[in-house]
VMD Tcl script that draws the C-alpha trace (Angstrom):
set ca {
  {-196.18 -31.77 -31.79}
  {-193.70 -34.68 -32.02}
  {-191.17 -32.50 -34.58}
  {-190.97 -30.29 -31.69}
  {-189.91 -32.57 -29.03}
  {-187.10 -34.04 -31.32}
  {-185.75 -30.80 -31.89}
  {-186.10 -30.01 -28.27}
  {-184.19 -32.87 -26.99}
  {-181.26 -32.50 -29.57}
  {-181.06 -28.52 -28.85}
  {-180.79 -29.35 -24.93}
  {-178.70 -32.10 -25.24}
  {-176.35 -30.11 -27.88}
  {-176.00 -27.24 -25.29}
  {-175.92 -29.54 -22.20}
  {-172.58 -30.86 -23.49}
  {-171.00 -28.03 -24.73}
  {-171.64 -26.19 -21.45}
  {-170.39 -29.14 -19.48}
  {-166.97 -29.13 -21.57}
  {-166.96 -25.11 -21.12}
  {-167.41 -25.35 -17.66}
  {-164.85 -28.25 -17.20}
  {-162.25 -26.13 -18.63}
  {-162.38 -23.57 -15.82}
  {-162.93 -26.75 -13.64}
  {-159.66 -28.15 -14.77}
  {-157.03 -25.09 -14.71}
  {-158.59 -24.25 -11.53}
  {-157.63 -27.91 -9.86}
  {-154.19 -27.16 -11.86}
  {-153.33 -24.34 -9.93}
  {-154.82 -25.68 -6.60}
  {-157.93 -23.23 -6.62}
  {-160.67 -23.95 -4.63}
  {-163.93 -25.04 -6.80}
  {-167.14 -24.91 -4.74}
  {-169.55 -26.36 -7.33}
  {-170.10 -27.47 -10.42}
  {-173.37 -27.36 -12.34}
  {-175.41 -28.24 -14.96}
  {-178.08 -25.69 -16.07}
  {-179.02 -23.30 -13.47}
  {-180.44 -24.31 -9.85}
  {-181.94 -21.28 -8.00}
  {-183.48 -22.31 -4.39}
  {-182.95 -26.36 -5.14}
  {-181.17 -28.69 -6.94}
  {-182.61 -31.97 -8.58}
  {-179.34 -33.59 -7.85}
  {-176.60 -32.41 -5.66}
  {-173.85 -34.90 -5.49}
  {-170.17 -34.74 -3.40}
  {-167.46 -37.42 -3.06}
  {-166.68 -37.06 1.20}
  {-164.17 -39.29 2.41}
  {-163.91 -41.71 -0.76}
  {-167.61 -41.85 -0.98}
  {-169.91 -40.40 -3.23}
  {-173.04 -38.63 -1.52}
  {-176.15 -37.97 -3.18}
  {-179.33 -35.83 -2.31}
  {-182.12 -35.40 -4.88}
  {-184.43 -32.50 -5.25}
  {-183.04 -30.98 -2.00}
  {-182.72 -27.14 -1.37}
  {-178.94 -25.51 -1.98}
  {-175.91 -25.91 0.19}
  {-175.84 -22.20 2.34}
  {-172.94 -20.17 2.02}
  {-170.25 -20.49 4.80}
  {-171.59 -16.98 6.24}
  {-173.23 -16.11 8.91}
  {-173.87 -12.69 10.63}
  {-171.89 -11.44 13.20}
  {-173.43 -11.53 16.31}
  {-173.16 -8.74 19.61}
  {-172.72 -10.23 23.55}
  {-177.08 -9.67 23.36}
  {-177.34 -11.66 20.51}
  {-178.03 -8.82 17.67}
  {-176.72 -8.33 14.47}
  {-173.39 -6.35 14.23}
  {-173.14 -3.41 11.85}
  {-170.70 -1.79 10.84}
  {-169.81 2.20 10.28}
  {-171.80 1.84 7.47}
  {-174.83 0.79 9.07}
  {-174.41 -2.68 7.31}
  {-174.32 -6.35 8.47}
  {-171.16 -7.42 9.25}
  {-170.09 -11.37 8.64}
  {-168.19 -13.76 9.14}
  {-166.43 -17.14 8.15}
  {-168.37 -20.19 9.61}
  {-165.67 -22.47 10.82}
  {-165.60 -26.02 9.46}
  {-164.86 -27.72 12.49}
  {-168.27 -26.01 14.24}
  {-170.12 -27.96 11.72}
  {-171.42 -31.59 11.83}
  {-170.49 -34.57 10.17}
  {-173.35 -34.69 7.91}
  {-173.12 -31.15 6.76}
  {-171.76 -30.95 3.44}
  {-170.05 -27.58 4.08}
  {-167.79 -29.34 6.72}
  {-165.83 -30.89 3.92}
  {-164.88 -27.71 1.92}
  {-162.22 -29.07 0.12}
  {-164.46 -31.13 -2.23}
  {-166.58 -29.92 -5.09}
  {-170.34 -30.02 -5.23}
  {-171.53 -31.56 -8.27}
  {-175.31 -31.05 -9.33}
  {-177.79 -30.89 -11.99}
  {-180.25 -27.81 -11.56}
  {-183.45 -27.34 -12.78}
  {-183.51 -23.98 -15.34}
  {-182.02 -25.72 -18.56}
  {-180.16 -22.33 -19.85}
  {-176.31 -23.63 -19.31}
  {-174.23 -23.94 -16.17}
  {-171.57 -22.86 -14.28}
  {-168.56 -23.52 -12.32}
  {-168.12 -21.66 -8.89}
  {-164.59 -20.93 -8.08}
  {-163.71 -19.57 -4.79}
  {-162.87 -15.93 -4.48}
  {-163.66 -14.72 -7.67}
  {-166.78 -12.60 -8.59}
  {-168.76 -14.18 -10.78}
  {-173.04 -14.91 -11.70}
  {-172.96 -16.04 -8.54}
  {-172.32 -12.45 -7.05}
  {-171.06 -13.47 -3.17}
  {-170.05 -10.22 -2.69}
  {-169.82 -11.56 1.19}
  {-167.40 -13.77 0.77}
  {-164.81 -10.92 -1.30}
  {-165.28 -8.44 1.78}
  {-163.13 -11.42 3.78}
  {-159.37 -11.37 3.87}
  {-158.22 -13.28 0.87}
  {-156.84 -17.13 1.14}
  {-154.32 -18.93 -0.34}
  {-156.53 -21.15 -2.38}
  {-159.05 -18.49 -3.85}
  {-158.67 -17.30 -7.54}
  {-157.99 -13.53 -6.35}
  {-154.74 -15.12 -4.51}
  {-153.00 -16.25 -7.45}
  {-151.15 -14.81 -10.05}
  {-152.62 -13.25 -13.08}
  {-150.97 -15.73 -15.89}
  {-152.78 -18.51 -13.94}
  {-156.17 -16.63 -13.65}
  {-155.55 -15.71 -17.23}
  {-155.41 -19.77 -17.89}
  {-158.52 -20.35 -15.66}
  {-160.68 -17.93 -17.69}
  {-159.91 -18.97 -21.22}
  {-160.09 -22.68 -19.83}
  {-163.78 -22.69 -21.13}
  {-163.11 -21.03 -24.77}
  {-159.99 -23.11 -24.85}
  {-162.27 -26.38 -24.16}
  {-165.42 -25.57 -26.52}
  {-162.54 -25.08 -29.40}
  {-160.53 -28.00 -28.60}
  {-164.13 -29.91 -28.76}
  {-165.24 -28.29 -32.25}
  {-161.62 -29.59 -33.18}
  {-162.72 -33.33 -32.04}
  {-166.14 -33.27 -33.28}
  {-165.45 -32.23 -36.56}
  {-162.30 -34.59 -36.80}
  {-165.11 -37.80 -35.64}
  {-167.72 -36.48 -38.60}
  {-164.58 -36.36 -41.39}
  {-163.54 -40.17 -39.88}
  {-167.18 -41.08 -39.85}
  {-168.53 -39.69 -42.45}
  {-165.74 -38.51 -44.08}
  {-165.25 -34.94 -46.37}
  {-168.18 -34.28 -48.64}
  {-168.07 -31.69 -51.05}
  {-168.95 -30.01 -54.43}
  {-166.53 -28.29 -56.66}
  {-168.99 -25.78 -58.57}
  {-166.81 -25.84 -61.82}
  {-167.88 -29.37 -61.79}
  {-171.90 -28.24 -61.81}
  {-172.52 -28.65 -65.40}
  {-176.05 -26.88 -65.33}
  {-174.70 -23.85 -63.09}
  {-176.85 -22.10 -60.40}
  {-179.85 -20.27 -59.76}
  {-179.59 -16.77 -58.35}
  {-181.83 -14.62 -56.26}
  {-183.31 -11.44 -57.16}
  {-180.79 -10.00 -55.02}
  {-177.90 -12.16 -56.74}
  {-179.31 -10.93 -60.30}
  {-178.81 -7.69 -59.19}
  {-175.25 -7.89 -58.45}
  {-174.80 -9.59 -61.77}
  {-175.41 -13.15 -61.42}
  {-177.44 -14.61 -64.15}
  {-179.53 -18.39 -64.13}
  {-176.82 -20.94 -65.20}
  {-173.38 -19.25 -64.18}
  {-171.12 -21.63 -62.90}
  {-168.81 -20.19 -60.20}
  {-165.39 -20.73 -60.44}
  {-163.37 -18.66 -58.08}
  {-164.08 -16.06 -54.91}
  {-161.15 -13.47 -55.15}
  {-158.91 -16.16 -57.53}
  {-159.87 -19.03 -54.80}
  {-161.46 -21.89 -56.30}
  {-165.24 -21.90 -54.41}
  {-166.06 -25.50 -52.98}
  {-169.33 -26.14 -51.09}
  {-168.39 -28.36 -48.23}
  {-172.27 -29.75 -48.14}
  {-172.67 -27.64 -45.76}
  {-170.45 -29.41 -43.07}
  {-168.52 -26.28 -41.91}
  {-169.69 -23.32 -43.94}
  {-171.61 -22.82 -47.13}
  {-170.59 -22.13 -50.00}
  {-172.38 -19.23 -50.78}
  {-170.55 -17.42 -47.60}
  {-167.29 -17.61 -49.15}
  {-169.06 -16.37 -52.34}
  {-170.55 -12.96 -50.68}
  {-167.59 -12.04 -48.63}
  {-165.18 -11.95 -52.23}
  {-164.69 -8.50 -53.75}
  {-164.29 -10.41 -57.09}
  {-166.28 -13.44 -58.36}
  {-165.34 -15.46 -61.23}
  {-167.94 -16.99 -63.42}
  {-168.58 -19.35 -66.80}
  {-171.66 -17.72 -68.77}
  {-171.98 -18.89 -72.14}
  {-168.60 -20.75 -72.38}
  {-166.63 -17.79 -70.94}
  {-165.14 -16.17 -67.94}
  {-166.75 -13.60 -66.42}
  {-165.60 -11.29 -63.42}
  {-168.49 -10.00 -61.25}
  {-167.58 -7.21 -58.79}
  {-169.59 -7.76 -55.98}
  {-171.19 -4.69 -54.53}
  {-170.42 -3.41 -50.89}
  {-173.99 -3.82 -49.37}
  {-174.42 -7.22 -50.85}
  {-174.50 -8.96 -47.81}
  {-177.02 -6.50 -46.08}
  {-179.38 -6.70 -49.22}
  {-179.17 -10.55 -48.85}
  {-180.09 -9.95 -44.80}
  {-183.03 -7.67 -45.55}
  {-184.79 -9.76 -48.65}
  {-183.99 -13.18 -46.67}
  {-184.16 -15.08 -50.24}
  {-180.74 -16.54 -49.71}
  {-177.83 -16.05 -52.34}
  {-178.06 -19.24 -54.82}
  {-179.13 -22.96 -55.46}
  {-178.12 -25.67 -57.53}
  {-179.73 -26.60 -60.98}
  {-180.34 -30.13 -60.70}
  {-183.33 -32.08 -61.71}
  {-184.87 -33.84 -58.49}
  {-183.59 -37.64 -59.00}
  {-184.03 -39.68 -56.03}
  {-181.01 -41.42 -54.27}
  {-182.19 -42.74 -51.07}
  {-185.49 -42.86 -49.59}
  {-186.11 -42.83 -45.68}
  {-187.29 -45.73 -44.33}
  {-191.08 -45.83 -43.34}
  {-191.01 -42.27 -44.48}
  {-194.02 -40.77 -46.88}
  {-192.04 -41.55 -49.98}
  {-191.36 -44.90 -48.86}
  {-194.77 -45.90 -47.92}
  {-196.48 -44.13 -51.47}
  {-193.79 -46.86 -53.50}
  {-191.27 -44.11 -54.66}
  {-188.08 -45.86 -55.54}
  {-184.30 -44.60 -56.07}
  {-183.87 -43.38 -59.40}
  {-187.50 -41.54 -60.26}
  {-187.09 -37.95 -61.45}
  {-189.85 -36.14 -59.87}
  {-191.12 -33.33 -62.64}
  {-193.83 -31.92 -61.11}
  {-196.47 -31.58 -58.05}
  {-200.48 -30.66 -58.20}
  {-199.77 -30.05 -62.03}
  {-197.08 -27.89 -61.50}
  {-194.29 -28.45 -63.36}
  {-191.25 -28.57 -60.89}
  {-187.68 -29.11 -63.19}
  {-185.12 -28.26 -60.93}
  {-184.75 -29.36 -57.35}
  {-184.93 -25.66 -56.19}
  {-188.20 -25.85 -57.68}
  {-189.53 -29.00 -56.28}
  {-188.62 -28.09 -52.94}
  {-190.70 -24.16 -53.04}
  {-193.50 -26.05 -54.26}
  {-193.53 -28.64 -51.78}
  {-193.30 -26.37 -49.25}
  {-196.62 -24.61 -49.73}
  {-198.33 -27.74 -49.19}
  {-197.18 -28.74 -45.45}
  {-199.35 -31.24 -43.64}
  {-201.19 -31.80 -47.51}
  {-201.22 -34.67 -49.62}
  {-200.08 -33.86 -53.20}
  {-200.40 -35.56 -56.80}
  {-196.53 -36.51 -57.51}
  {-195.62 -37.14 -61.53}
  {-192.45 -38.50 -61.66}
  {-190.77 -40.30 -64.64}
  {-189.73 -44.29 -64.09}
  {-187.80 -46.36 -66.68}
  {-188.67 -43.48 -69.60}
  {-192.69 -43.86 -68.21}
  {-194.43 -40.89 -66.94}
  {-195.89 -41.73 -64.01}
  {-198.20 -39.91 -60.86}
  {-198.77 -40.89 -57.18}
  {-200.17 -39.34 -53.94}
  {-197.89 -38.48 -51.62}
  {-198.52 -36.94 -47.89}
  {-196.08 -33.51 -47.45}
  {-194.75 -33.82 -43.58}
  {-195.25 -30.65 -41.23}
  {-191.36 -29.19 -42.52}
  {-192.25 -29.51 -45.76}
  {-190.42 -33.05 -47.07}
  {-191.35 -36.22 -48.01}
  {-188.18 -38.43 -46.93}
  {-186.20 -38.39 -50.02}
  {-182.53 -37.47 -50.63}
  {-181.88 -36.33 -54.47}
  {-178.64 -37.18 -56.79}
  {-175.91 -34.12 -56.20}
  {-172.71 -33.58 -57.45}
  {-171.02 -34.71 -53.81}
  {-167.49 -35.78 -54.23}
  {-166.74 -37.63 -50.68}
  {-162.92 -37.96 -49.19}
  {-162.25 -40.72 -46.54}
  {-159.80 -40.66 -43.89}
  {-158.05 -42.40 -41.41}
  {-158.50 -42.16 -37.98}
  {-155.55 -39.98 -36.89}
  {-155.69 -38.58 -40.41}
  {-159.27 -37.02 -39.41}
  {-157.29 -34.83 -37.07}
  {-155.97 -32.37 -39.46}
  {-158.63 -31.58 -41.51}
  {-160.87 -31.12 -38.75}
  {-158.88 -28.86 -37.46}
  {-158.30 -27.05 -40.50}
  {-162.27 -27.23 -40.49}
  {-163.10 -25.86 -37.12}
  {-160.68 -22.84 -38.15}
  {-161.94 -22.13 -41.27}
  {-165.70 -22.32 -39.20}
  {-164.51 -19.72 -36.86}
  {-162.71 -17.35 -39.47}
  {-166.25 -17.39 -41.04}
  {-168.24 -16.68 -38.21}
  {-165.93 -13.65 -37.12}
  {-166.03 -12.47 -40.69}
  {-170.12 -12.43 -40.30}
  {-169.97 -11.19 -37.18}
  {-169.79 -7.48 -37.77}
  {-173.44 -7.84 -39.73}
  {-174.67 -8.46 -36.04}
  {-174.52 -4.62 -35.53}
  {-176.78 -3.24 -38.91}
  {-180.56 -3.17 -38.74}
  {-180.84 -6.13 -40.79}
  {-178.49 -8.48 -38.84}
  {-180.04 -7.52 -35.65}
  {-183.36 -7.97 -36.57}
  {-182.25 -12.07 -37.77}
  {-181.05 -12.64 -34.19}
  {-182.84 -15.65 -32.37}
  {-182.62 -17.26 -29.16}
  {-183.45 -21.11 -28.23}
  {-186.43 -21.46 -30.77}
  {-184.12 -19.85 -33.81}
  {-180.77 -22.63 -32.50}
  {-183.46 -25.37 -32.29}
  {-185.08 -25.31 -35.85}
  {-181.48 -25.69 -37.08}
  {-181.64 -29.40 -35.94}
  {-183.45 -31.25 -38.46}
  {-187.40 -32.57 -37.58}
  {-185.89 -36.32 -37.46}
  {-183.07 -37.54 -35.06}
  {-179.70 -37.53 -37.50}
  {-176.51 -37.94 -35.94}
  {-174.56 -36.65 -38.71}
  {-176.71 -33.29 -38.58}
  {-176.75 -33.11 -34.80}
  {-172.99 -33.54 -34.54}
  {-172.04 -31.24 -37.23}
  {-174.26 -28.53 -35.20}
  {-173.15 -29.26 -32.14}
  {-169.64 -28.48 -33.75}
  {-170.78 -25.27 -35.10}
  {-172.34 -23.67 -31.60}
  {-169.04 -24.89 -29.59}
  {-167.35 -22.42 -31.75}
  {-169.65 -19.94 -31.28}
  {-169.62 -20.55 -27.87}
  {-166.18 -19.91 -27.74}
  {-166.07 -17.06 -29.86}
  {-169.03 -15.12 -28.05}
  {-167.50 -15.91 -24.05}
  {-164.18 -14.48 -25.58}
  {-165.81 -10.95 -26.19}
  {-164.66 -8.08 -23.99}
  {-168.23 -8.19 -21.84}
  {-168.36 -8.07 -18.28}
  {-169.60 -11.35 -17.08}
  {-168.09 -13.09 -20.13}
  {-164.96 -14.93 -19.67}
  {-163.33 -12.26 -22.06}
  {-164.61 -9.56 -19.75}
  {-162.25 -11.11 -17.03}
  {-159.41 -11.39 -19.70}
  {-159.70 -7.61 -20.45}
  {-159.63 -6.64 -17.00}
  {-156.89 -9.08 -16.27}
  {-154.70 -8.04 -19.23}
  {-155.00 -4.30 -17.49}
  {-153.39 -6.18 -14.53}
  {-150.58 -7.32 -16.26}
  {-149.99 -4.22 -17.98}
  {-150.56 -1.67 -15.87}
  {-149.64 -4.21 -12.70}
  {-152.84 -2.92 -11.14}
  {-155.96 -5.08 -10.06}
  {-159.14 -3.23 -10.71}
  {-160.81 -2.86 -6.97}
  {-163.56 -4.98 -6.07}
  {-165.84 -2.73 -6.25}
  {-165.54 -1.77 -9.50}
  {-165.36 -5.21 -10.40}
  {-168.72 -6.07 -9.08}
  {-170.23 -3.33 -10.99}
  {-168.95 -4.46 -13.97}
  {-170.07 -7.64 -13.38}
  {-174.02 -6.14 -12.76}
  {-173.61 -4.06 -15.94}
  {-172.35 -7.21 -17.84}
  {-175.29 -9.44 -16.68}
  {-177.77 -6.79 -17.43}
  {-176.27 -6.63 -20.28}
  {-176.27 -10.13 -21.41}
  {-180.06 -10.85 -20.03}
  {-181.29 -7.97 -22.08}
  {-179.61 -9.58 -25.33}
  {-181.34 -12.58 -24.09}
  {-184.87 -11.91 -23.72}
  {-184.33 -9.57 -27.00}
  {-183.42 -12.52 -29.31}
  {-185.96 -15.01 -27.70}
  {-189.09 -12.16 -28.02}
  {-187.60 -12.03 -31.89}
  {-188.27 -15.79 -32.02}
  {-191.81 -15.27 -30.49}
  {-192.37 -12.48 -32.54}
  {-191.57 -14.46 -35.61}
  {-193.74 -17.44 -34.26}
  {-196.75 -15.10 -34.35}
  {-196.68 -12.70 -36.45}
  {-194.35 -14.31 -39.93}
}
mol new
graphics top color blue
foreach p $ca { graphics top sphere $p radius 0.5 }
foreach p [lrange $ca 0 end-1] q [lrange $ca 1 end] { graphics top cylinder $p $q radius 0.2 }
display resetview
């Protein structure tokens, strides 16, 4: 339960940061072009909000657990007080004048944005006046355009407003990667220095790799594992046409099969791992290994009598004994010893093993070019792999909030948290720019159409497009989270 809570808190915190930054990008460009922003919310708030705040006459007014503000619209009434209907037998609406409202009514202060926190932690929104968005404020769109509304501004300004969220998410990713580099350095492994080579999955062996191969190049470019900071070396290798390895002292070129990625995704066995002994480098304070008395420098060689010559073997064997106690054989100062150690529910004992890692350090300002480079490389790698989403194997591997949450470590780790947040920021930027109605990219697509044809799509078309896009997105949300549930129950 504790592990679940730690992962859940990390997920909610990470997504909250991403949503706030994304929506603030829309907000900033809107204010820059004097477009009225009616609401700015973290999380969604159907019916009521946990926090509502507005700055009125220089002073902040705050309401807790209060109903949402009604729209500035009301039904038109005839002389008898009955609702007026138009020729289509639908209710006619009129705008409520701010002068009619009492001083304590927040709606009287239309130019001030309402800030708040909703109670459904699935995202957030920035409600921009005069725009068809997820609020589906159709009545507002039936009224004549106002100078401060989104729809009244030139196409280039509306384009910047719509891309503001994507721009800010990319800038956030670049900044986080830069700060990771500045704080922890750029850790990497040059595979040519892995003297014992790699251990390959069966799928990789079928493609021509053999255990012990030392990977040199992918399409002529040296392969470097960035220690999972940005992308794993495997993504660079499996996308290549030709991979060069050293085998028995000779260089050999391996032609990668066209369906290699699909096979890896289908068999879910991964690509390769390092062949290195399990020698402890660091021990988590008060972790299971620490409580057992293990020390840095100990070489772990067997679990319950099963020999584990490499760390891959050790990790695989350890995961078979989650939430159990095992007998661990290890060498210390050349003497074979044995000890009992508890294994966590995630299949770990709280150790870090020695690797071939090198680390480059950078100054504060020197970290930014490297961080931007990493961010762009992450984006490029994600775009290259996105095409596999449309395969059977890719669709089955999609996951929702549960799958994303599992990417966070079971123990609080700021390095892992910020690394994952930066990666999710890149994904959020890319996914939002896809030309799908209801996403920023859908609005951009229609704006580009307007720029080229010099004609606006009519509001009714935009309304229907928004509805279709929202149905697609909700369908995808249901599918990926149902996929998580199915895997949790049946796998």
